N, C-alpha and C positions, 0 to 999 in steps of 0.2 A: 496581614498574612503571617502565620507562624509556622516554622519548619516542622515542629512537633505535630501540629494539627494536620498539615499536609501529609506527613508520613502516616499518621493514623488513618486518614481517608484512603490513601493508596493501599494500605494493608487490608482494610475492610473491602475495598472494591475488588482487589485481586482474590480475596477469599470468596467473594460472591461469584466472580467469574469462574473460579475453579469448580464451583458447584453446579454450573450451568452446562447442560448437554450441548447447547449451541457452541460454546467455547471448544469443547472436545471435538465436535464434528468439524469445525473450521480448521483447527490445528491439525487434526488427523488427516484431513484432505490435503493440507499443505505438505505433509510428510509422504502420504501414500500416492498422491496424484502423479508426481514425476516418475515414480517407479512403474506405475501402470502404463504411463505414456511410453517410457523407454522400452518396456517389455513388449508393448504392442508394435512399436517400430521395429524391434528386432525380429519379430515373428512374421510380419507382413512384408510383401514385396513393394507396395506402393510407398511413396515418400511425400511429405508435405512440401512439394516443390514450389507452391505459391507463397511460402513464407521465407523470411530471411534466414539463411543457414539451413533451410529445410532439406536441401539436396545433400548436405554433409552429415546428416544425423546418423548415418551408418558408417561414416568414415572417422568420426571423432566424437567422443563423449561430450566434449565441450560444446559442440554444436547443439546437442540435446538441451543443455541448460539454456542456451541462447534462444532456442525456439520456444521453450517454456517461458522465458522472460518476455519474449515478444508477445505471446498470447496473454500472459498475466498483466503486462503493462497496458494492453488494449482493453481487456475485459474484466480480469479477475481482481486487480488491485482496488478499484473503487468499491467492489463488494467486500473485500477483506477488510479494508480500512473503515468502512461504515458499519460493519457487523457489530462492533462495540461502541464506536464513537456516536452512532446514530441512536443508541439505546441508553447510554450511560446516564443521561439527564432525564430523558422521557420516562424511564422506568420509575423514577421517583414520583412523577405525576400520575403514572398508571396505578401505582400502588398507594398513592396518597401518603408518602412517607417523608415529605419535606420537613414537617414539623419535628420529626424524630432525628432527622439528619442535621438540621441547623440548630445546634445547641450552644451552650456557653463555651464548651471546650473546642468547638469547631465553628469558625465564622463562615460567611458566604465565600470569602476569598479562599479560605482553606479548602472548602468543599469543591469549589470550582477548579482550583489548580490541581487538587488531588485527582479529580475525575478526568481532567484533561490529560494529566500524566499517565493515568491508567489507560486511556484510549490510545495515546501515542505509544505506550509500551506494548500494547497488544498489536498494534499495526507493525511495529518494529519486529516483534516476535514472529508474526505471521510471514512477513517478507523474508526474514532470516531463515526460518524453517524451510520455506519454499526454495530459497537459494541453495542452502546446504543440501537439501534433498535432491534437487535437480542435478547438482554437480555430482553427488554421490551416485545417483541413478545412472547418469551418463558414463561415469568412469567404471562402474561395476558391471554394467550390462553391455556397454559398447566398447569402451577402452579409452586409454589416455593418449591416443594418437595426436600428433600436431594438428593445429587448426589453421585453415586458410582464411585470412582476414578479408575484409571487404575490398581491399586494394590488391588482392591476389598474393600478398606476402605470407609466407609460411610462418606461423607462430609456434615455437617449440612449447613443450608441455608446461614448463614453469611460467613462461611468458603468457601463454594462453590462459592458464589458471588465474594469473593476476588480472588480465583484462576482463575475464568473465566476472571475477569478484568485484572489480570496480564498476562494471556494468550494473550489477545488482545493487551496489551501494548508491548508484546514481538515481535509482527510482525511489529512494527514501524521501527526498524533499517533496516530490509531488504526492507521494503517499501520505505524508504529514499534512499537505494542503487539503487533500480529500478528507482526511480525518477531521480537520478543523471545520470543513464545510458540513460534515455529518454532525458534528457537535452543534454548530449553529442551527441546523434544521431540527435537531433534537430539542434544543432549548426553545426555539421560536414556535414550533408546532405542538410541542408537548406530546408528540406521537412517535412511538418507536417505528411504526410502519413507514411514516414519512421520513424519519431520520435515517433509516436504513435504505429505503427504496429510492428516494429522490436523488441522493448522490450517485447511485448506479445509473439512473435515468439521465442525469446530467453528464456523466461520463460517456454514455452511449451517444448522446447528442453531440458532445464535443468531438468524439471520434468520427461521427458522420460528417460534421462540418469540415474536418481535416481531410477525410477521404474524398469528398466532392470538390476539393480544391477551392474552398471558400476564400473570401478576401483576405489578403495577407495581414492587415491590421487585426482582423478578428482572430485569425489563427495564432497570432503572436500573444494574445492575452488568454488563450486557452491553457489551462493547467495540464490538460492531457498531452500537449505537445512536449512537455518535459519528460514524459515517459519514453519518448523515442530518442532522447538526446544521447543515449549510450552508444548509438551507431558510430559516433565520431571516435569512440575509444577503440574501435576495431579496424581503423584505417592506418595507413603508414604514409606520413606521420599522423598521429592522432590530432584531431582538432576539437577544441573545448568550448568554442563560442556557444553552440546550442546548449551545452551542459550548464554553462554559467548563466545564460539567459533564462533557461528553464528553472534553475534554482532560485533566481531572483523573483520570477513570476510566482513560483510556489510559495516563497517567503511572503509575498504580498498577500496572497490568498490566506495564508496561515495567520498573519497578524490581523488582517481586517476581520476575518470570520471570528477569531477568538475575542477580539475587542468588542464586537457587536454582541457576541454571546454573553460576555461578562456584564455588559451594560444591561442586558435583559435580566440576567439572574440577579444582579444587584438591586434592581427596581421591582422585582417580582414580589407580589403579595403571597406569602406562603399559605395564607388562609383561604386562597381561592380553591 
């Protein structure tokens, strides 16, 4: 693997992403979605009381961001992370462009690392835009009032902002884990539909297993459990064990999925 080759692949992949309507739609939804949600909450009388911090969405703008985080962590993140990760390799099979991609100037390792970095970069960008937009929507449309944490302790504005920011950062490891899973499915199936759709289905199944209170050993190995680890950051005092455990599980998914993906790419006959 050569750094110059990886940089060249990343540059080309981001150029291709910038030209795709799918990229603009996904990123546009990450920016506009929170503002639409906050505006709807402000105009209507009913509240999403069945969600965490749902009762406080009209009392503090920080609660708006946390409600959006709760929804995104459950349902949106697998879709956001697989939108590019599930297509970045399968697109070469769909367009039959592997022979033009794998040249003397770019080895298989260069292409693999460059495409993975592009997928991870897009996942990071989507989560970051969603986080910034949700905080901005809450503060602009609801206000910067203090937030009552899960332990009933009042968090002042600066403290609440820091906790909300850390909560969003905590979902990056499982988001990267889902990105790696999408990459694996994209490589193994050579299908964009499978690479994008199967991680979403897997996320839904994991959430259902968690909601029906499945066996504890099974729930502990589900990457989706890491998406809820941020709850410990909103207690007094904060507890970090679920966050650390979820990060470790996400890291295992990340390493295993990418290792298998690279093994497949390395042995693939590009003439197929």
